[in-house]
C-alpha positions in Angstrom: 102.7 21.6 132.7 104.8 22.2 129.7 103.6 21.9 126.1 105.5 21.8 122.8 105.1 24.1 119.9 102.1 22.2 118.6 100.3 22.6 122.0 100.9 19.0 122.9 102.2 17.8 126.3 105.7 16.6 126.4 106.2 12.8 126.3 105.5 11.2 129.6 103.6 14.2 131.0 99.9 14.3 131.5 97.5 17.3 131.4 95.6 15.8 134.3 98.2 14.8 136.9 95.6 13.8 139.6 93.6 11.7 137.1 89.9 11.3 136.8 88.2 11.2 140.2 86.9 7.7 141.1 83.2 7.2 140.9 81.6 7.5 144.3 79.5 4.4 145.0 76.2 5.2 146.6 75.6 2.6 149.2 72.0 1.4 149.5 70.8 0.0 152.8 68.7 -3.1 153.0 66.0 -1.0 154.5 65.9 1.2 151.4 65.8 -1.8 149.1 63.0 -3.3 151.2 61.0 -0.1 151.2 61.4 0.4 147.4 60.3 -3.2 146.8 57.1 -2.8 148.8 56.4 0.6 147.3 56.7 -0.9 143.8 54.5 -3.8 144.9 51.7 -1.3 145.7 52.0 0.7 142.5 48.8 0.7 140.5 49.1 -0.8 137.0 46.5 -0.9 134.3 45.0 -4.2 133.1 42.1 -4.8 130.7 39.3 -7.0 131.9 36.8 -7.6 129.0 36.7 -4.2 127.4 37.2 -2.3 130.6 40.5 -0.9 131.9 41.1 -1.3 135.6 44.0 -0.2 137.9 45.2 -2.8 140.3 48.3 -3.1 142.5 51.3 -4.6 140.7 51.5 -7.5 143.2 47.9 -8.5 142.3 48.7 -8.2 138.6 51.7 -10.5 139.0 49.7 -13.1 140.9 47.0 -13.0 138.2 49.6 -13.4 135.5 51.2 -16.4 137.3 47.8 -18.1 137.6 47.0 -17.5 133.9 50.4 -18.9 132.9 49.9 -21.9 135.2 46.4 -22.5 133.8 47.7 -22.4 130.3 50.1 -25.3 131.1 53.4 -23.6 131.8 55.2 -26.1 134.0 57.4 -23.5 135.8 54.5 -21.4 136.6 52.5 -24.4 137.8 55.4 -25.4 140.1 55.7 -21.8 141.5 51.9 -21.6 142.0 51.7 -24.8 143.9 54.8 -23.9 146.0 53.2 -20.5 146.9 49.8 -22.2 147.6 51.3 -24.7 149.9 53.2 -22.0 151.8 50.1 -19.8 152.1 48.0 -22.8 153.3 50.6 -23.7 155.9 50.8 -20.1 157.1 47.0 -19.9 157.3 46.8 -23.2 159.3 49.6 -22.0 161.6 47.8 -18.7 162.2 44.5 -20.5 162.9 46.2 -22.8 165.4 47.8 -19.9 167.2 44.4 -18.2 167.4 42.9 -21.4 168.6 45.5 -21.9 171.4 45.0 -18.3 172.5 41.2 -18.8 172.5 41.5 -22.0 174.6 43.8 -20.2 177.1 41.4 -17.3 177.3 38.4 -19.6 177.9 40.3 -21.5 180.6 41.2 -18.1 182.3 37.5 -17.1 182.2 36.5 -20.5 183.6 39.2 -20.5 186.4 39.1 -16.9 187.4 35.6 -15.5 186.5 35.9 -12.7 189.1 39.1 -11.3 187.5 37.7 -11.2 183.9 36.6 -7.9 182.6 33.9 -7.3 180.0 36.6 -5.9 177.6 38.5 -9.2 177.9 35.3 -11.2 177.1 34.8 -9.0 174.0 38.4 -9.6 172.9 37.8 -13.4 173.3 34.6 -13.1 171.3 36.4 -11.2 168.5 39.1 -13.8 168.5 36.5 -16.5 168.2 35.1 -14.8 165.1 38.5 -14.6 163.6 39.0 -18.3 163.7 37.7 -20.3 160.7 34.6 -22.3 161.7 36.1 -25.5 160.4 38.7 -25.3 163.2 36.2 -25.1 165.9 34.5 -28.1 167.5 
């Protein structure tokens, strides 16, 4: 690399012939993003209730904020709240129906094959019955 009398490079010659190295992109997998999201969701954040400071998970704080904004009349928050509520109600009903189907199948098995049913199976059926909301039972 030749320089002139002033210490400058000759015209058309660079002092860094290879150039600046390219920035290495750090690839982030979907699993890493998912893990970071759920870790952040569980992070404790401070809120003030009355005059008392409490630490609650970030997801709970976000839900509370959404409800407060919806209650104050924010239409976007109200729409999001009712969308989430409908989804949660639907998921709850579907889970109750799955549990109810499993309970009916288990009771039929007990009725049809009483000699093959163990006490442990009966306890599991009883626990499943406790798990089902009473309004879904006859």
